[in-house]
MIZA-618222 format. One record per residue (C-alpha): residue in three letters; residue number from 1; chain; x, y negated, z negated. Coordinates in pm, whole numbers. Each point is the difference from the previous one (the first is absolute). Example, Ala and Ser with C-alpha at 12.3 -4.5 7.8 and 13.67 -1.06 7.14 Angstrom:
BEGIN
<atom resn="Ala" resi="1" chain="A" xx="1230" yy="450" zz="-780"/>
<atom resn="Ser" resi="2" chain="A" xx="137" yy="-344" zz="66"/>
//
This chain:
BEGIN
<atom resn="Unk" resi="1" chain="A" xx="-6114" yy="1155" zz="800"/>
<atom resn="Unk" resi="2" chain="A" xx="83" yy="137" zz="346"/>
<atom resn="Unk" resi="3" chain="A" xx="177" yy="-321" zz="96"/>
<atom resn="Unk" resi="4" chain="A" xx="202" yy="12" zz="-319"/>
<atom resn="Unk" resi="5" chain="A" xx="101" yy="359" zz="65"/>
<atom resn="Unk" resi="6" chain="A" xx="99" yy="-82" zz="357"/>
<atom resn="Unk" resi="7" chain="A" xx="205" yy="-296" zz="-114"/>
<atom resn="Unk" resi="8" chain="A" xx="170" yy="214" zz="-262"/>
<atom resn="Unk" resi="9" chain="A" xx="77" yy="271" zz="253"/>
<atom resn="Unk" resi="10" chain="A" xx="123" yy="-260" zz="247"/>
<atom resn="Unk" resi="11" chain="A" xx="227" yy="-150" zz="-264"/>
<atom resn="Unk" resi="12" chain="A" xx="131" yy="345" zz="-89"/>
<atom resn="Unk" resi="13" chain="A" xx="74" yy="77" zz="364"/>
<atom resn="Unk" resi="14" chain="A" xx="178" yy="-333" zz="43"/>
<atom resn="Unk" resi="15" chain="A" xx="204" yy="66" zz="-315"/>
<atom resn="Unk" resi="16" chain="A" xx="88" yy="348" zz="124"/>
<atom resn="Unk" resi="17" chain="A" xx="116" yy="-140" zz="334"/>
<atom resn="Unk" resi="18" chain="A" xx="206" yy="-265" zz="-184"/>
<atom resn="Unk" resi="19" chain="A" xx="164" yy="266" zz="-215"/>
<atom resn="Unk" resi="20" chain="A" xx="65" yy="215" zz="305"/>
<atom resn="Unk" resi="21" chain="A" xx="155" yy="-296" zz="182"/>
<atom resn="Unk" resi="22" chain="A" xx="227" yy="-76" zz="-295"/>
<atom resn="Unk" resi="23" chain="A" xx="101" yy="365" zz="-23"/>
<atom resn="Unk" resi="24" chain="A" xx="80" yy="12" zz="372"/>
<atom resn="Unk" resi="25" chain="A" xx="212" yy="-316" zz="-28"/>
<atom resn="Unk" resi="26" chain="A" xx="185" yy="147" zz="-298"/>
<atom resn="Unk" resi="27" chain="A" xx="60" yy="325" zz="189"/>
<atom resn="Unk" resi="28" chain="A" xx="126" yy="-192" zz="301"/>
<atom resn="Unk" resi="29" chain="A" xx="242" yy="-193" zz="-219"/>
<atom resn="Unk" resi="30" chain="A" xx="125" yy="318" zz="-165"/>
<atom resn="Unk" resi="31" chain="A" xx="45" yy="172" zz="337"/>
<atom resn="Unk" resi="32" chain="A" xx="173" yy="-311" zz="135"/>
<atom resn="Unk" resi="33" chain="A" xx="239" yy="-19" zz="-294"/>
<atom resn="Unk" resi="34" chain="A" xx="71" yy="372" zz="23"/>
<atom resn="Unk" resi="35" chain="A" xx="73" yy="-28" zz="371"/>
<atom resn="Unk" resi="36" chain="A" xx="224" yy="-299" zz="-65"/>
<atom resn="Unk" resi="37" chain="A" xx="186" yy="191" zz="-271"/>
<atom resn="Unk" resi="38" chain="A" xx="41" yy="304" zz="225"/>
<atom resn="Unk" resi="39" chain="A" xx="158" yy="-221" zz="265"/>
<atom resn="Unk" resi="40" chain="A" xx="226" yy="-171" zz="-252"/>
<atom resn="Unk" resi="41" chain="A" xx="277" yy="-89" zz="38"/>
<atom resn="Unk" resi="42" chain="A" xx="-35" yy="-92" zz="365"/>
<atom resn="Unk" resi="43" chain="A" xx="308" yy="-224" zz="6"/>
<atom resn="Unk" resi="44" chain="A" xx="304" yy="-76" zz="-219"/>
<atom resn="Unk" resi="45" chain="A" xx="-74" yy="-69" zz="-366"/>
<atom resn="Unk" resi="46" chain="A" xx="165" yy="-300" zz="-165"/>
<atom resn="Unk" resi="47" chain="A" xx="103" yy="9" zz="-365"/>
<atom resn="Unk" resi="48" chain="A" xx="27" yy="-371" zz="-74"/>
<atom resn="Unk" resi="49" chain="A" xx="239" yy="-85" zz="-284"/>
<atom resn="Unk" resi="50" chain="A" xx="-19" yy="-354" zz="-135"/>
<atom resn="Unk" resi="51" chain="A" xx="366" yy="-10" zz="-99"/>
<atom resn="Unk" resi="52" chain="A" xx="339" yy="17" zz="174"/>
<atom resn="Unk" resi="53" chain="A" xx="182" yy="334" zz="36"/>
<atom resn="Unk" resi="54" chain="A" xx="180" yy="128" zz="-307"/>
<atom resn="Unk" resi="55" chain="A" xx="-266" yy="-32" zz="-270"/>
<atom resn="Unk" resi="56" chain="A" xx="-206" yy="270" zz="-168"/>
<atom resn="Unk" resi="57" chain="A" xx="-307" yy="-33" zz="225"/>
<atom resn="Unk" resi="58" chain="A" xx="215" yy="19" zz="312"/>
<atom resn="Unk" resi="59" chain="A" xx="191" yy="300" zz="-137"/>
<atom resn="Unk" resi="60" chain="A" xx="-319" yy="193" zz="-74"/>
<atom resn="Unk" resi="61" chain="A" xx="-151" yy="-91" zz="338"/>
<atom resn="Unk" resi="62" chain="A" xx="310" yy="127" zz="179"/>
<atom resn="Unk" resi="63" chain="A" xx="-3" yy="325" zz="-195"/>
<atom resn="Unk" resi="64" chain="A" xx="-366" yy="51" zz="91"/>
<atom resn="Unk" resi="65" chain="A" xx="33" yy="-102" zz="365"/>
<atom resn="Unk" resi="66" chain="A" xx="155" yy="313" zz="159"/>
<atom resn="Unk" resi="67" chain="A" xx="-219" yy="240" zz="-196"/>
<atom resn="Unk" resi="68" chain="A" xx="-317" yy="-195" zz="67"/>
<atom resn="Unk" resi="69" chain="A" xx="93" yy="-18" zz="367"/>
<atom resn="Unk" resi="70" chain="A" xx="34" yy="379" zz="15"/>
<atom resn="Unk" resi="71" chain="A" xx="-328" yy="51" zz="-186"/>
<atom resn="Unk" resi="72" chain="A" xx="-199" yy="-237" zz="221"/>
<atom resn="Unk" resi="73" chain="A" xx="164" yy="94" zz="329"/>
<atom resn="Unk" resi="74" chain="A" xx="37" yy="-367" zz="85"/>
<atom resn="Unk" resi="75" chain="A" xx="273" yy="-263" zz="-26"/>
<atom resn="Unk" resi="76" chain="A" xx="13" yy="-176" zz="-337"/>
<atom resn="Unk" resi="77" chain="A" xx="184" yy="-333" zz="-18"/>
<atom resn="Unk" resi="78" chain="A" xx="124" yy="-179" zz="-312"/>
<atom resn="Unk" resi="79" chain="A" xx="-58" yy="-369" zz="72"/>
<atom resn="Unk" resi="80" chain="A" xx="166" yy="-241" zz="-246"/>
<atom resn="Unk" resi="81" chain="A" xx="-195" yy="-326" zz="-25"/>
<atom resn="Unk" resi="82" chain="A" xx="165" yy="-176" zz="-292"/>
<atom resn="Unk" resi="83" chain="A" xx="-112" yy="-332" zz="-143"/>
<atom resn="Unk" resi="84" chain="A" xx="-200" yy="-163" zz="-281"/>
<atom resn="Unk" resi="85" chain="A" xx="32" yy="291" zz="-240"/>
<atom resn="Unk" resi="86" chain="A" xx="-154" yy="247" zz="242"/>
<atom resn="Unk" resi="87" chain="A" xx="-318" yy="-201" zz="48"/>
<atom resn="Unk" resi="88" chain="A" xx="63" yy="-79" zz="368"/>
<atom resn="Unk" resi="89" chain="A" xx="1" yy="372" zz="78"/>
<atom resn="Unk" resi="90" chain="A" xx="-312" yy="54" zz="-212"/>
<atom resn="Unk" resi="91" chain="A" xx="-191" yy="-269" zz="187"/>
<atom resn="Unk" resi="92" chain="A" xx="118" yy="137" zz="336"/>
<atom resn="Unk" resi="93" chain="A" xx="-118" yy="353" zz="-79"/>
<atom resn="Unk" resi="94" chain="A" xx="-329" yy="-124" zz="-147"/>
<atom resn="Unk" resi="95" chain="A" xx="-72" yy="-166" zz="335"/>
<atom resn="Unk" resi="96" chain="A" xx="102" yy="302" zz="208"/>
<atom resn="Unk" resi="97" chain="A" xx="-248" yy="233" zz="168"/>
<atom resn="Unk" resi="98" chain="A" xx="-132" yy="250" zz="-258"/>
<atom resn="Unk" resi="99" chain="A" xx="91" yy="301" zz="211"/>
<atom resn="Unk" resi="100" chain="A" xx="278" yy="158" zz="-207"/>
<atom resn="Unk" resi="101" chain="A" xx="284" yy="-113" zz="226"/>
<atom resn="Unk" resi="102" chain="A" xx="116" yy="-291" zz="-219"/>
<atom resn="Unk" resi="103" chain="A" xx="73" yy="81" zz="-365"/>
<atom resn="Unk" resi="104" chain="A" xx="155" yy="-193" zz="-287"/>
<atom resn="Unk" resi="105" chain="A" xx="266" yy="121" zz="-241"/>
<atom resn="Unk" resi="106" chain="A" xx="-3" yy="-197" zz="-326"/>
<atom resn="Unk" resi="107" chain="A" xx="148" yy="21" zz="-345"/>
<atom resn="Unk" resi="108" chain="A" xx="-133" yy="-91" zz="-342"/>
<atom resn="Unk" resi="109" chain="A" xx="14" yy="-378" zz="47"/>
<atom resn="Unk" resi="110" chain="A" xx="-298" yy="46" zz="235"/>
<atom resn="Unk" resi="111" chain="A" xx="-220" yy="31" zz="-310"/>
<atom resn="Unk" resi="112" chain="A" xx="97" yy="-353" zz="-107"/>
<atom resn="Unk" resi="113" chain="A" xx="-73" yy="-174" zz="332"/>
<atom resn="Unk" resi="114" chain="A" xx="-329" yy="-151" zz="-130"/>
<atom resn="Unk" resi="115" chain="A" xx="196" yy="-149" zz="-293"/>
<atom resn="Unk" resi="116" chain="A" xx="300" yy="-128" zz="191"/>
<atom resn="Unk" resi="117" chain="A" xx="-167" yy="-103" zz="326"/>
<atom resn="Unk" resi="118" chain="A" xx="-353" yy="-117" zz="-88"/>
<atom resn="Unk" resi="119" chain="A" xx="-29" yy="-199" zz="326"/>
<atom resn="Unk" resi="120" chain="A" xx="131" yy="277" zz="224"/>
<atom resn="Unk" resi="121" chain="A" xx="-338" yy="62" zz="159"/>
<atom resn="Unk" resi="122" chain="A" xx="42" yy="375" zz="-48"/>
<atom resn="Unk" resi="123" chain="A" xx="-233" yy="197" zz="-224"/>
<atom resn="Unk" resi="124" chain="A" xx="192" yy="321" zz="-66"/>
<atom resn="Unk" resi="125" chain="A" xx="-314" yy="179" zz="-119"/>
<atom resn="Unk" resi="126" chain="A" xx="-192" yy="-98" zz="315"/>
<atom resn="Unk" resi="127" chain="A" xx="250" yy="-33" zz="284"/>
<atom resn="Unk" resi="128" chain="A" xx="226" yy="301" zz="-51"/>
<atom resn="Unk" resi="129" chain="A" xx="-91" yy="358" zz="-75"/>
<atom resn="Unk" resi="130" chain="A" xx="208" yy="220" zz="-235"/>
<atom resn="Unk" resi="131" chain="A" xx="127" yy="323" zz="154"/>
<atom resn="Unk" resi="132" chain="A" xx="237" yy="135" zz="-264"/>
<atom resn="Unk" resi="133" chain="A" xx="280" yy="-87" zz="-238"/>
<atom resn="Unk" resi="134" chain="A" xx="300" yy="180" zz="144"/>
<atom resn="Unk" resi="135" chain="A" xx="259" yy="-8" zz="-278"/>
<atom resn="Unk" resi="136" chain="A" xx="45" yy="-140" zz="-348"/>
<atom resn="Unk" resi="137" chain="A" xx="308" yy="-82" zz="-203"/>
<atom resn="Unk" resi="138" chain="A" xx="72" yy="-183" zz="-321"/>
<atom resn="Unk" resi="139" chain="A" xx="205" yy="-314" zz="-17"/>
<atom resn="Unk" resi="140" chain="A" xx="326" yy="4" zz="-190"/>
<atom resn="Unk" resi="141" chain="A" xx="124" yy="-285" zz="-219"/>
<atom resn="Unk" resi="142" chain="A" xx="356" yy="-72" zz="105"/>
<atom resn="Unk" resi="143" chain="A" xx="247" yy="-252" zz="-139"/>
<atom resn="Unk" resi="144" chain="A" xx="330" yy="-137" zz="122"/>
<atom resn="Unk" resi="145" chain="A" xx="297" yy="170" zz="-173"/>
<atom resn="Unk" resi="146" chain="A" xx="92" yy="-327" zz="-174"/>
<atom resn="Unk" resi="147" chain="A" xx="-312" yy="33" zz="-218"/>
<atom resn="Unk" resi="148" chain="A" xx="112" yy="131" zz="-340"/>
<atom resn="Unk" resi="149" chain="A" xx="-301" yy="224" zz="-58"/>
<atom resn="Unk" resi="150" chain="A" xx="74" yy="366" zz="76"/>
<atom resn="Unk" resi="151" chain="A" xx="-357" yy="126" zz="-43"/>
<atom resn="Unk" resi="152" chain="A" xx="-358" yy="-124" zz="1"/>
<atom resn="Unk" resi="153" chain="A" xx="-35" yy="-59" zz="-378"/>
<atom resn="Unk" resi="154" chain="A" xx="329" yy="-189" zz="10"/>
<atom resn="Unk" resi="155" chain="A" xx="-133" yy="-224" zz="278"/>
<atom resn="Unk" resi="156" chain="A" xx="-316" yy="-78" zz="-196"/>
<atom resn="Unk" resi="157" chain="A" xx="210" yy="-94" zz="-304"/>
<atom resn="Unk" resi="158" chain="A" xx="219" yy="-224" zz="215"/>
<atom resn="Unk" resi="159" chain="A" xx="-298" yy="-174" zz="158"/>
<atom resn="Unk" resi="160" chain="A" xx="-161" yy="-61" zz="-338"/>
<atom resn="Unk" resi="161" chain="A" xx="324" yy="-133" zz="-148"/>
<atom resn="Unk" resi="162" chain="A" xx="68" yy="-231" zz="296"/>
<atom resn="Unk" resi="163" chain="A" xx="-333" yy="-82" zz="169"/>
<atom resn="Unk" resi="164" chain="A" xx="39" yy="-158" zz="343"/>
<atom resn="Unk" resi="165" chain="A" xx="367" yy="85" zz="35"/>
<atom resn="Unk" resi="166" chain="A" xx="-55" yy="262" zz="271"/>
<atom resn="Unk" resi="167" chain="A" xx="-177" yy="-38" zz="333"/>
<atom resn="Unk" resi="168" chain="A" xx="-187" yy="258" zz="202"/>
<atom resn="Unk" resi="169" chain="A" xx="-40" yy="12" zz="377"/>
<atom resn="Unk" resi="170" chain="A" xx="-311" yy="78" zz="203"/>
<atom resn="Unk" resi="171" chain="A" xx="-82" yy="2" zz="369"/>
<atom resn="Unk" resi="172" chain="A" xx="-256" yy="-273" zz="-62"/>
<atom resn="Unk" resi="173" chain="A" xx="-296" yy="-99" zz="-218"/>
<atom resn="Unk" resi="174" chain="A" xx="-259" yy="275" zz="-33"/>
<atom resn="Unk" resi="175" chain="A" xx="238" yy="273" zz="115"/>
<atom resn="Unk" resi="176" chain="A" xx="17" yy="326" zz="-191"/>
<atom resn="Unk" resi="177" chain="A" xx="338" yy="-83" zz="-152"/>
<atom resn="Unk" resi="178" chain="A" xx="-130" yy="-341" zz="-111"/>
<atom resn="Unk" resi="179" chain="A" xx="-318" yy="134" zz="-161"/>
<atom resn="Unk" resi="180" chain="A" xx="179" yy="301" zz="-152"/>
<atom resn="Unk" resi="181" chain="A" xx="255" yy="-231" zz="-164"/>
<atom resn="Unk" resi="182" chain="A" xx="-280" yy="-217" zz="-139"/>
<atom resn="Unk" resi="183" chain="A" xx="-175" yy="311" zz="-128"/>
<atom resn="Unk" resi="184" chain="A" xx="326" yy="104" zz="-169"/>
<atom resn="Unk" resi="185" chain="A" xx="37" yy="-347" zz="-157"/>
<atom resn="Unk" resi="186" chain="A" xx="-357" yy="15" zz="-129"/>
<atom resn="Unk" resi="187" chain="A" xx="30" yy="339" zz="-171"/>
<atom resn="Unk" resi="188" chain="A" xx="353" yy="-54" zz="-133"/>
<atom resn="Unk" resi="189" chain="A" xx="-46" yy="-356" zz="-122"/>
<atom resn="Unk" resi="190" chain="A" xx="305" yy="-123" zz="189"/>
<atom resn="Unk" resi="191" chain="A" xx="74" yy="-288" zz="234"/>
<atom resn="Unk" resi="192" chain="A" xx="199" yy="24" zz="322"/>
<atom resn="Unk" resi="193" chain="A" xx="7" yy="-272" zz="267"/>
<atom resn="Unk" resi="194" chain="A" xx="-155" yy="92" zz="335"/>
<atom resn="Unk" resi="195" chain="A" xx="209" yy="-72" zz="312"/>
<atom resn="Unk" resi="196" chain="A" xx="-212" yy="72" zz="311"/>
<atom resn="Unk" resi="197" chain="A" xx="168" yy="72" zz="334"/>
<atom resn="Unk" resi="198" chain="A" xx="-124" yy="11" zz="357"/>
<atom resn="Unk" resi="199" chain="A" xx="42" yy="373" zz="45"/>
<atom resn="Unk" resi="200" chain="A" xx="181" yy="297" zz="-149"/>
<atom resn="Unk" resi="201" chain="A" xx="332" yy="-49" zz="179"/>
<atom resn="Unk" resi="202" chain="A" xx="86" yy="-339" zz="-154"/>
<atom resn="Unk" resi="203" chain="A" xx="-127" yy="113" zz="-341"/>
<atom resn="Unk" resi="204" chain="A" xx="219" yy="311" zz="-2"/>
<atom resn="Unk" resi="205" chain="A" xx="299" yy="-197" zz="128"/>
<atom resn="Unk" resi="206" chain="A" xx="-17" yy="-244" zz="-292"/>
<atom resn="Unk" resi="207" chain="A" xx="-66" yy="283" zz="-245"/>
<atom resn="Unk" resi="208" chain="A" xx="309" yy="184" zz="120"/>
<atom resn="Unk" resi="209" chain="A" xx="198" yy="-324" zz="-21"/>
<atom resn="Unk" resi="210" chain="A" xx="-114" yy="-70" zz="-354"/>
<atom resn="Unk" resi="211" chain="A" xx="-185" yy="-324" zz="83"/>
<atom resn="Unk" resi="212" chain="A" xx="-305" yy="167" zz="-155"/>
<atom resn="Unk" resi="213" chain="A" xx="33" yy="268" zz="-264"/>
<atom resn="Unk" resi="214" chain="A" xx="-296" yy="236" zz="34"/>
<atom resn="Unk" resi="215" chain="A" xx="-273" yy="124" zz="231"/>
<atom resn="Unk" resi="216" chain="A" xx="-266" yy="268" zz="26"/>
<atom resn="Unk" resi="217" chain="A" xx="91" yy="181" zz="321"/>
<atom resn="Unk" resi="218" chain="A" xx="-140" yy="294" zz="190"/>
<atom resn="Unk" resi="219" chain="A" xx="184" yy="317" zz="-98"/>
<atom resn="Unk" resi="220" chain="A" xx="86" yy="51" zz="367"/>
<atom resn="Unk" resi="221" chain="A" xx="157" yy="-344" zz="44"/>
<atom resn="Unk" resi="222" chain="A" xx="182" yy="6" zz="-335"/>
<atom resn="Unk" resi="223" chain="A" xx="148" yy="349" zz="35"/>
<atom resn="Unk" resi="224" chain="A" xx="313" yy="-72" zz="209"/>
<atom resn="Unk" resi="225" chain="A" xx="99" yy="-295" zz="-221"/>
<atom resn="Unk" resi="226" chain="A" xx="-58" yy="195" zz="-321"/>
<atom resn="Unk" resi="227" chain="A" xx="199" yy="296" zz="133"/>
<atom resn="Unk" resi="228" chain="A" xx="285" yy="-233" zz="97"/>
<atom resn="Unk" resi="229" chain="A" xx="5" yy="-166" zz="-343"/>
<atom resn="Unk" resi="230" chain="A" xx="-94" yy="-339" zz="141"/>
<atom resn="Unk" resi="231" chain="A" xx="-324" yy="-7" zz="-201"/>
<atom resn="Unk" resi="232" chain="A" xx="-98" yy="164" zz="-328"/>
<atom resn="Unk" resi="233" chain="A" xx="-340" yy="172" zz="-28"/>
<atom resn="Unk" resi="234" chain="A" xx="-159" yy="-43" zz="-344"/>
<atom resn="Unk" resi="235" chain="A" xx="-358" yy="123" zz="43"/>
<atom resn="Unk" resi="236" chain="A" xx="-250" yy="122" zz="255"/>
<atom resn="Unk" resi="237" chain="A" xx="-363" yy="-102" zz="8"/>
<atom resn="Unk" resi="238" chain="A" xx="-183" yy="323" zz="85"/>
<atom resn="Unk" resi="239" chain="A" xx="-188" yy="226" zz="-239"/>
<atom resn="Unk" resi="240" chain="A" xx="272" yy="265" zz="36"/>
<atom resn="Unk" resi="241" chain="A" xx="364" yy="-8" zz="99"/>
<atom resn="Unk" resi="242" chain="A" xx="78" yy="72" zz="363"/>
<atom resn="Unk" resi="243" chain="A" xx="274" yy="248" zz="88"/>
<atom resn="Unk" resi="244" chain="A" xx="218" yy="-262" zz="170"/>
<atom resn="Unk" resi="245" chain="A" xx="22" yy="-183" zz="-335"/>
<atom resn="Unk" resi="246" chain="A" xx="-21" yy="294" zz="-237"/>
<atom resn="Unk" resi="247" chain="A" xx="223" yy="-166" zz="-261"/>
<atom resn="Unk" resi="248" chain="A" xx="-187" yy="-332" zz="2"/>
<atom resn="Unk" resi="249" chain="A" xx="-290" yy="-20" zz="-250"/>
<atom resn="Unk" resi="250" chain="A" xx="-339" yy="-145" zz="83"/>
<atom resn="Unk" resi="251" chain="A" xx="-114" yy="-326" zz="-157"/>
<atom resn="Unk" resi="252" chain="A" xx="-280" yy="197" zz="-167"/>
<atom resn="Unk" resi="253" chain="A" xx="237" yy="240" zz="-176"/>
<atom resn="Unk" resi="254" chain="A" xx="223" yy="-293" zz="-98"/>
<atom resn="Unk" resi="255" chain="A" xx="-258" yy="-135" zz="-241"/>
<atom resn="Unk" resi="256" chain="A" xx="-278" yy="-138" zz="219"/>
<atom resn="Unk" resi="257" chain="A" xx="-259" yy="278" zz="45"/>
<atom resn="Unk" resi="258" chain="A" xx="-243" yy="-49" zz="285"/>
<atom resn="Unk" resi="259" chain="A" xx="238" yy="-213" zz="205"/>
<atom resn="Unk" resi="260" chain="A" xx="-24" yy="127" zz="356"/>
<atom resn="Unk" resi="261" chain="A" xx="56" yy="-170" zz="333"/>
<atom resn="Unk" resi="262" chain="A" xx="52" yy="179" zz="329"/>
<atom resn="Unk" resi="263" chain="A" xx="99" yy="-128" zz="338"/>
<atom resn="Unk" resi="264" chain="A" xx="-169" yy="171" zz="292"/>
<atom resn="Unk" resi="265" chain="A" xx="-29" yy="2" zz="377"/>
<atom resn="Unk" resi="266" chain="A" xx="-340" yy="39" zz="163"/>
<atom resn="Unk" resi="267" chain="A" xx="-165" yy="26" zz="339"/>
<atom resn="Unk" resi="268" chain="A" xx="-299" yy="-210" zz="111"/>
<atom resn="Unk" resi="269" chain="A" xx="-206" yy="-45" zz="315"/>
<atom resn="Unk" resi="270" chain="A" xx="-223" yy="-279" zz="131"/>
<atom resn="Unk" resi="271" chain="A" xx="-348" yy="3" zz="-152"/>
<atom resn="Unk" resi="272" chain="A" xx="-242" yy="191" zz="219"/>
<atom resn="Unk" resi="273" chain="A" xx="247" yy="270" zz="102"/>
<atom resn="Unk" resi="274" chain="A" xx="-201" yy="323" zz="44"/>
<atom resn="Unk" resi="275" chain="A" xx="-3" yy="212" zz="-314"/>
<atom resn="Unk" resi="276" chain="A" xx="103" yy="307" zz="198"/>
<atom resn="Unk" resi="277" chain="A" xx="321" yy="-181" zz="103"/>
<atom resn="Unk" resi="278" chain="A" xx="63" yy="-111" zz="-359"/>
<atom resn="Unk" resi="279" chain="A" xx="-47" yy="357" zz="-124"/>
<atom resn="Unk" resi="280" chain="A" xx="230" yy="143" zz="267"/>
<atom resn="Unk" resi="281" chain="A" xx="272" yy="-250" zz="-90"/>
<atom resn="Unk" resi="282" chain="A" xx="-30" yy="72" zz="-372"/>
<atom resn="Unk" resi="283" chain="A" xx="10" yy="374" zz="61"/>
<atom resn="Unk" resi="284" chain="A" xx="311" yy="-23" zz="219"/>
<atom resn="Unk" resi="285" chain="A" xx="181" yy="-220" zz="-252"/>
<atom resn="Unk" resi="286" chain="A" xx="-92" yy="244" zz="-274"/>
<atom resn="Unk" resi="287" chain="A" xx="148" yy="289" zz="199"/>
<atom resn="Unk" resi="288" chain="A" xx="320" yy="-197" zz="50"/>
<atom resn="Unk" resi="289" chain="A" xx="55" yy="-108" zz="-361"/>
<atom resn="Unk" resi="290" chain="A" xx="-69" yy="350" zz="-131"/>
<atom resn="Unk" resi="291" chain="A" xx="263" yy="163" zz="224"/>
<atom resn="Unk" resi="292" chain="A" xx="270" yy="141" zz="-233"/>
<atom resn="Unk" resi="293" chain="A" xx="285" yy="-160" zz="197"/>
<atom resn="Unk" resi="294" chain="A" xx="-174" yy="-338" zz="5"/>
<atom resn="Unk" resi="295" chain="A" xx="-79" yy="25" zz="-372"/>
<atom resn="Unk" resi="296" chain="A" xx="364" yy="75" zz="-76"/>
<atom resn="Unk" resi="297" chain="A" xx="110" yy="-302" zz="200"/>
<atom resn="Unk" resi="298" chain="A" xx="-248" yy="-216" zz="-190"/>
<atom resn="Unk" resi="299" chain="A" xx="120" yy="129" zz="-338"/>
<atom resn="Unk" resi="300" chain="A" xx="359" yy="-83" zz="89"/>
<atom resn="Unk" resi="301" chain="A" xx="-111" yy="-361" zz="49"/>
<atom resn="Unk" resi="302" chain="A" xx="-207" yy="-13" zz="-318"/>
<atom resn="Unk" resi="303" chain="A" xx="-325" yy="14" zz="199"/>
<atom resn="Unk" resi="304" chain="A" xx="-308" yy="217" zz="-41"/>
<atom resn="Unk" resi="305" chain="A" xx="-251" yy="83" zz="273"/>
<atom resn="Unk" resi="306" chain="A" xx="-363" yy="-96" zz="-65"/>
<atom resn="Unk" resi="307" chain="A" xx="-216" yy="22" zz="316"/>
<atom resn="Unk" resi="308" chain="A" xx="-319" yy="-69" zz="-195"/>
<atom resn="Unk" resi="309" chain="A" xx="-343" yy="-46" zz="159"/>
<atom resn="Unk" resi="310" chain="A" xx="-122" yy="-335" zz="134"/>
<atom resn="Unk" resi="311" chain="A" xx="-238" yy="-26" zz="-296"/>
<atom resn="Unk" resi="312" chain="A" xx="277" yy="70" zz="-250"/>
<atom resn="Unk" resi="313" chain="A" xx="223" yy="-255" zz="168"/>
<atom resn="Unk" resi="314" chain="A" xx="-276" yy="-263" zz="-9"/>
<atom resn="Unk" resi="315" chain="A" xx="-63" yy="69" zz="-369"/>
<atom resn="Unk" resi="316" chain="A" xx="372" yy="-27" zz="-78"/>
<atom resn="Unk" resi="317" chain="A" xx="13" yy="-336" zz="178"/>
<atom resn="Unk" resi="318" chain="A" xx="-291" yy="-133" zz="-206"/>
<atom resn="Unk" resi="319" chain="A" xx="158" yy="120" zz="-325"/>
<atom resn="Unk" resi="320" chain="A" xx="332" yy="-159" zz="87"/>
<atom resn="Unk" resi="321" chain="A" xx="-160" yy="-329" zz="100"/>
<atom resn="Unk" resi="322" chain="A" xx="-193" yy="-16" zz="-327"/>
<atom resn="Unk" resi="323" chain="A" xx="318" yy="68" zz="-200"/>
<atom resn="Unk" resi="324" chain="A" xx="202" yy="-274" zz="167"/>
<atom resn="Unk" resi="325" chain="A" xx="-284" yy="-253" zz="1"/>
<atom resn="Unk" resi="326" chain="A" xx="-31" yy="48" zz="-376"/>
<atom resn="Unk" resi="327" chain="A" xx="376" yy="-43" zz="-48"/>
<atom resn="Unk" resi="328" chain="A" xx="13" yy="-314" zz="216"/>
<atom resn="Unk" resi="329" chain="A" xx="-285" yy="-159" zz="-193"/>
<atom resn="Unk" resi="330" chain="A" xx="128" yy="97" zz="-344"/>
<atom resn="Unk" resi="331" chain="A" xx="354" yy="-116" zz="78"/>
<atom resn="Unk" resi="332" chain="A" xx="-118" yy="-301" zz="203"/>
<atom resn="Unk" resi="333" chain="A" xx="246" yy="91" zz="270"/>
<atom resn="Unk" resi="334" chain="A" xx="64" yy="-224" zz="297"/>
<atom resn="Unk" resi="335" chain="A" xx="-1" yy="196" zz="324"/>
<atom resn="Unk" resi="336" chain="A" xx="97" yy="-291" zz="225"/>
//
């Protein structure tokens, strides 16, 4: 009996020491992360954009840059690393040191990377860490002025009467304007031929020239052409109208309830970045996008600030991936 008691006590003592050791390690990690966060940023911060200057992601990054620089007290650099639909930049940031000095600005096509680039070697749920979605905006369905339809119902009637006559442009398979157009075709029972381009510039150029007749564009990118009469806006894809397109109805209110697609720009960091750094970044972005002057500037572009939490961003990514995976399978879409 005595031996048994001694063994039990010995085991309890060993277990207590093991628990204490684990607790001390955990405390050391927490203290280490906190110290690292307090010293962050210790050098210039790079906002890596996987696209050339002039697009939506670049525009949002450059609007954030001076304000984030002031908030952090450190130089912030917008670094354009275009190529392969933004994936080159994503891989570069995923491989960077997880210290908060290299960050990735992405837009909604990021959610479709596993679909479009299955051999990329990048697991977006494992290799990159959500910080926050910065802004959101609906897409707007625009047509070349030569298209007879003057409104969204008129376009649907035209497409049903002459299936395959019109073409739509996208910036490539799996892009938001590609998948949104396929979603529209599915719910409206219409057929439009997909013409994929290698980037937004060539797609818009052919749309403006009438070589393709329609496209789902970011409200920001479409606005100058719509205002100049070079494109006609027929519908927007958000749940509510945005002020910049107050006279343009949503697809949902045009007879397709529940239709909602939003473009967005988000901020990510390499996996393993200290949570204190992630939280500081999210908090600073939230302060910026809730500034009245910044909000007004966003509204003028048809944008809305989000600045959600990392958990909310991650959940939104999962929801979006599930939605597009279902559409791709049901429509048997080729993403090559």
